NUTIPA-295249 format. One line per 5 residues: number of its first residue (from 1); for each residue x, y, z of C-alpha. Coordinates in steps of 0.05 Angstrom, whole numbers, plus 32768, in hexadecimal, padded with zeros to 4 digits. Each point is the difference from the previous one (the first is absolute). Layout:
<rs>
NUM> X,Y,Z | ...
</rs>
This chain:
<rs>
1> 8542,7EB6,8127 | 7FE7,8026,7FC3 | 802A,803B,7FEC | 7FD4,8038,7FE7 | 8015,803F,7FDC
6> 7FE7,8043,801C | 7FFC,8029,7FC2 | 7FFC,7FEB,7FB5 | 803E,800C,7FD5 | 8009,7FFA,7FB0
11> 800C,7FBB,7FE5 | 8044,800F,7FE8 | 8018,8015,8046 | 7FDE,7FC8,8024 | 8022,7FCD,802A
16> 7FD6,7FC9,8024 | 8013,7FD7,803C | 7FFB,7FB5,7FF1 | 7FBB,7FF8,8020 | 7FE3,8032,7FCE
21> 8026,7FF1,7FC1 | 7FD1,7FC9,7FEC | 8037,7FC6,7FFC | 7FD4,7FD7,8027 | 7FBC,801D,7FF1
26> 7FC6,7FD1,8008 | 7FEC,800C,7FB4 | 8044,7FEB,7FE7 | 8003,7FC8,7FC8 | 802B,7FC4,8011
31> 8010,7FE9,7FBA | 8034,8018,7FCD | 8001,804F,7FF8 | 8007,8021,7FBB | 8025,803F,8024
36> 8038,8002,802D | 7FE0,802E,8031 | 7FFF,7FDE,8047 | 7FD9,803A,8023 | 7FC4,802C,7FF2
41> 8027,8043,7FEE | 8028,7FDC,7FCC | 7FC6,7FDB,7FE3 | 7FD8,8043,7FF8 | 8040,801D,7FE2
46> 8004,7FC2,7FCE | 7FB8,800F,7FEA | 800F,804D,7FF8 | 803D,7FF2,7FDA | 7FD7,7FEB,7FC6
51> 7FE7,8043,7FF3 | 803D,8028,8010 | 8005,801B,7FC0 | 7FB7,801E,8003 | 8008,8039,8030
56> 7FB8,8011,800B | 7FE8,7FB3,8006 | 803B,7FF2,802D | 7FF0,803D,8032 | 7FBA,7FEB,8003
61> 800E,7FB6,8007 | 8036,8012,8039 | 7FCC,8032,8021 | 7FC9,7FC9,800A | 8032,7FC8,8016
66> 8023,802F,802F | 7FBF,8015,8020 | 7FEB,7FBA,800D | 8041,7FE6,8016 | 8008,803C,8034
71> 7FB9,7FF8,801A | 800C,7FB6,800B | 803F,8009,8029 | 7FEB,8044,801F | 7FB9,7FF7,8010
76> 7FFD,7FB2,8009 | 8043,7FED,8011 | 8002,7FC7,7FCD | 8025,7FF7,7FBD | 7FDF,8004,7FB9
81> 8008,7FB7,7FF9 | 7FD7,7FEE,803E | 7FC1,8032,7FE8 | 7FC2,7FD8,7FFA | 7FBE,8010,7FDC
86> 7FE4,8022,803B | 8039,802C,8009 | 7FF9,8017,7FB9 | 7FB6,8010,800F | 8020,802A,803A
91> 8031,8022,7FD4 | 7FCA,8013,7FCC | 7FDB,8026,8036 | 803C,801F,8017 | 8008,8023,7FB9
96> 7FBE,8021,800E | 801F,8025,803B | 804A,7FF4,800F | 8003,8006,804E | 8024,8016,8027
101> 8001,803E,7FD2 | 8048,801D,801B | 801E,7FB9,7FF6 | 7FE8,7FF3,7FB8 | 7FF1,8043,7FDC
106> 802F,8037,7FEF | 7FF4,803F,8020 | 7FD5,8032,7FD9 | 7FFC,7FCA,7FCA | 8043,8012,7FE5
111> 802D,7FD5,7FD7 | 803E,7FFB,8026 | 803E,7FE0,7FE3 | 800D,7FB7,8012 | 803C,8013,802B
116> 7FDA,8033,8029 | 7FF1,7FEE,8043 | 7FBC,801F,7FF5 | 7FF2,7FCD,7FCA | 7FC0,7FD9,8008
121> 7FE0,7FC8,7FD1 | 7FBE,8028,7FF8 | 7FEE,804A,7FF4 | 7FB8,7FFA,8010 | 7FC8,7FD7,7FFA
126> 7FF8,7FD5,7FC3 | 7FC3,8008,7FCD | 7FDA,7FBB,7FF3 | 8022,7FFC,7FBF | 8044,8004,801E
131> 7FE8,7FCA,8036 | 7FEE,7FD3,7FC8 | 8042,800E,7FD8 | 8029,7FEC,803E | 7FD8,7FC0,800C
136> 800B,7FEC,7FB6 | 804D,8010,8002 | 8007,7FD9,8042 | 7FDA,7FC9,7FDF | 8033,7FFD,7FC7
141> 8036,8002,8034 | 7FE9,7FC0,8023 | 7FEC,7FDD,7FC2 | 8049,8007,7FE8 | 801F,7FEC,8041
146> 7FD6,7FC0,7FFD | 8011,7FEF,7FBE | 8044,800E,800F | 8002,7FCC,8036 | 8007,8031,8036
151> 7FBB,8002,8020 | 7FD3,7FC1,8006 | 7FC4,8025,7FF2 | 7FE1,8045,7FEF | 7FD8,8018,8039
156> 7FDB,8032,7FD1 | 7FE7,7FC8,7FD2 | 7FC9,7FF1,8034 | 7FE1,8047,7FFC | 7FBB,7FFF,7FEC
161> 7FF8,7FFD,7FAF | 7FCD,8028,7FDC | 7FCC,7FD0,7FDF | 801D,7FE5,7FBF | 7FEA,8022,7FBE
166> 8014,7FFB,7FBC | 8042,8017,7FF1 | 7FF9,8043,7FDE | 801D,8002,7FB6 | 801E,8043,8009
171> 8025,8014,8042 | 8039,8028,7FE4 | 7FE0,8042,7FF4 | 7FF9,8045,8019 | 7FC0,801B,8021
176> 7FEC,8044,7FEC | 801E,8021,803E | 8049,7FDF,7FF0 | 7FF4,8010,7FB6 | 7FF3,8048,8011
181> 8042,7FFF,8028 | 8025,7FEC,7FC3 | 7FE3,8038,7FD5 | 8012,8032,8034 | 8044,7FE9,8003
186> 8006,8005,7FB3 | 7FE4,8043,7FFF | 8030,8017,803A | 803D,7FED,7FD3 | 802C,803A,7FF2
191> 7FF8,8029,7FBD | 8032,803A,8007 | 802C,7FEB,7FC9 | 7FEF,7FE2,7FB8 | 801C,7FC0,8015
196> 7FD7,7FFA,8041 | 7FC5,8014,7FDA | 8009,7FCE,7FCE | 8007,7FCB,8033 | 7FC4,8016,8022
201> 7FD6,7FFB,7FC5 | 801D,7FC0,7FEB | 7FE9,7FE0,8040 | 7FBB,8022,7FFA | 7FF9,7FE1,7FBA
206> 8019,7FC0,8013 | 7FD0,7FF6,803B | 7FC5,801D,7FD3 | 800E,7FC4,7FD1 | 8000,7FCE,803A
211> 7FC1,801A,8023 | 7FD5,8017,7FC5 | 8017,7FCC,7FC8 | 800F,7FC8,8034 | 803C,7FED,7FDC
216> 8036,7FCD,8013 | 8046,801D,8002 | 8017,7FD4,7FC0 | 7FC3,8022,7FDD | 8021,8044,800D
221> 8048,7FE9,7FF0 | 7FED,7FDE,7FC1 | 7FCA,8036,7FE5 | 8008,8040,7FD9 | 7FD5,803F,7FFF
226> 7FEE,7FF2,7FB6 | 7FD1,7FD1,801B | 7FD0,8032,8013 | 7FCB,800B,7FD0 | 7FBB,8025,7FFB
231> 7FBF,7FE6,7FE5 | 7FBD,8020,7FF5 | 7FCD,7FDD,8029 | 7FB5,7FF0,7FE5 | 7FED,803C,802A
236> 802C,8030,7FDC | 8031,8005,8038 | 804D,7FF5,7FF4 | 801C,7FCD,8031 | 804D,7FF1,800A
241> 8014,7FBA,8009 | 804A,7FDD,800F | 800F,7FBE,7FE0 | 8022,7FD7,802E | 8027,7FBD,7FF3
246> 7FF5,7FD8,8041 | 8011,7FBC,8019 | 8001,7FC8,7FCE | 800A,8036,7FC8 | 7FB2,8010,8007
251> 7FEB,8044,7FE0 | 7FD1,8028,8031 | 7FE2,8046,7FFE | 8006,802D,803C | 7FD0,803B,8006
256> 802E,8040,7FFC | 7FD1,8030,8029 | 8007,804D,7FFD | 8026,8001,8042 | 8031,7FCC,7FDF
261> 800B,802D,7FBF | 8005,803E,8028 | 803B,7FDF,8026 | 801E,7FE4,7FC0 | 7FFE,8046,7FDF
266> 8024,8021,803F | 8038,7FCC,7FFF | 8008,8004,7FB5 | 8005,804D,8001 | 8032,7FFF,8033
271> 802B,7FD0,7FD6 | 7FF6,8036,7FC9 | 7FCE,7FD5,7FD7 | 7FC0,800D,7FE7 | 7FC3,7FF8,8034
276> 7FE3,7FC3,7FD6 | 8029,7FC6,7FE3 | 7FFD,7FF2,7FB5 | 7FE5,7FBA,7FED | 803A,7FC8,8006
281> 802F,8036,801D | 8037,7FD5,801E | 800B,802E,803F | 8004,7FD2,8040 | 7FC3,800B,8032
286> 8035,8010,8033 | 8042,8024,7FF3 | 8044,8009,8025 | 8011,8043,8019 | 8023,802F,7FCF
291> 8003,7FF8,7FB5 | 8001,7FB8,7FFC | 7FBF,7FDF,7FD4 | 8015,7FBA,8011 | 7FCB,7FD6,8028
296> 800E,7FF5,804A | 800A,7FBB,8013 | 7FD4,7FD6,802E | 8030,8006,8034 | 800D,804B,7FFC
301> 7FB0,800A,8003 | 7FFF,7FD3,803C | 8034,802C,8026 | 7FDC,803E,7FF0 | 7FC4,7FDF,801B
306> 8021,7FE6,8042 | 8021,8047,800A | 7FB7,801E,7FFF | 7FE3,7FCE,8030 | 8038,8005,802B
311> 7FF9,804F,8007 | 7FB6,7FF7,800A | 8012,7FCF,803A | 8030,8032,8021 | 7FD0,8038,7FF8
316> 7FC9,7FD7,8024 | 802E,7FE4,8036 | 8012,8048,8017 | 7FB8,8006,8014 | 8014,7FD5,803C
321> 7FFE,7FB7,801D | 7FB7,7FF9,7FEE | 800D,7FFF,7FB9 | 803B,7FD0,7FFD | 7FD9,7FC6,7FEC
326> 7FE2,8025,7FBE | 8047,801F,7FF2 | 801C,7FB5,7FFF | 7FC8,7FEE,7FD2 | 8012,8038,7FD1
331> 8047,7FE8,7FFF | 7FEB,7FBB,7FE7 | 7FD9,801B,7FC9 | 8015,7FF3,7FB7 | 7FE4,8011,7FBF
336> 7FD6,7FC3,7FFB | 7FE1,801F,8045 | 7FE8,803B,7FD0 | 7FDD,7FCF,7FD4 | 7FDC,7FE1,803E
341> 7FEF,8043,8017 | 7FE5,801A,7FBE | 7FD2,7FC0,7FF6 | 7FE5,8006,804D | 7FF5,8048,7FFA
346> 7FDE,7FF6,7FBC | 7FD3,7FCB,801B | 7FEC,802C,8037 | 7FEA,8038,7FD6 | 7FE3,7FDB,7FC1
351> 7FDE,7FC6,8025 | 800B,7FD8,7FBE | 8035,7FC7,7FFF | 7FF9,7FFE,7FB5 | 8020,8047,7FFC
356> 8038,7FEB,802E | 800B,7FC1,7FD8 | 8002,8022,7FBC | 802B,8039,801A | 8034,7FD6,801E
361> 7FFC,7FCD,7FC9 | 7FF0,7FC2,802A | 7FEB,7FCA,7FD6 | 7FC3,7FEE,802F | 7FD9,8016,803F
366> 8021,7FD4,802E | 8041,8022,7FF9 | 7FDF,8043,8007 | 7FE2,7FF2,8045 | 7FFB,801E,8031
371> 8010,8044,7FE7 | 7F8C,7FBD,7F39 | 8004,801B,7FA1 | 7FE2,8042,7FFF | 7FF7,802C,7FC1
376> 8045,8028,7FFC | 7FDF,8044,7FFB | 7FD4,7FF2,8041 | 8042,7FE9,8021 | 8026,803C,7FED
381> 7FC3,802C,8011 | 7FFE,7FDC,8049 | 804A,8001,8007 | 800D,8046,7FF4 | 7FC2,801E,802C
386> 800E,7FD1,803B | 8047,7FEA,8005 | 8025,803E,8007 | 8049,8015,801E | 7FEF,8045,8014
391> 8047,8017,8008
</rs>
């Protein structure tokens, strides 16, 4: 006789009878297991332990694993390790509208503490993006349990696959909506004290370099403001450029648009410098807070960038469960994501992959796809007119 639970409880407070704990699950592997877990709860805990040091990731992974495990034992009366492909299709439908409502959804959509009797696994209906995110996380759970030798197979691997397409070259980038979230977060940084204002303007200048210049983090840490220079074009107009020493010690020229020069002047004045740099000036592109004029290391710049993305992610997550997937994406982002973002957005607005290639200093077109040599003045003009940061 099966023992079914009446109400869901948090994973950390869950105790399961032998016929629901998965020790005899129909999908259990019979070979050597790489983990010590002998039941589903401990197997899930072993999977979660991998991300225990990443609070947000841990909580998101736990939430999705918890929902599935509770649904299986409460709704179906079967352990996680006995779930079939058909069961997972039912669960996917369940996510659209968890019923019965009183059993699964917290009263008033409130987030009660996990020890509170009013706690429920859901706070309301999930948006389509959150449903997809849940299935992605669960697929990762099943795949890991198979790899660990705990399960014989992944019931989600049978799900309908989209038709195969050529793998996109650029996947780690921010769409315009998420990029706007990053800008909004930077603009929301405190500015009440001189140190806070300096930190704010430094973040704003750094992300201007990444977005308008498409610079790599190494090209920021190893460069100086004296590499900016101004040339008068054939049309009589003065244009600023930034010399960059890129991969393979190759010299490149980055168009320094009017927007970029305005931000540079704003940042320099904050540091007590003239608005425009002198040729061959040795001031680093980005400086530490305070009076130091030493260059920031690549590691220090990475820390600043990750803190900005983490702050933007937290701001996004406060908007509700529907934004968890995008918040997770922001947390994963890095300085190199900004380079891909710059290339992608540049291609969108210019429609000319030669401009993208030359601005990002790629050797050929193949490395510029999908975001050919154009005349430098034309490249500068097109970049300045169309690729804008719009703080």
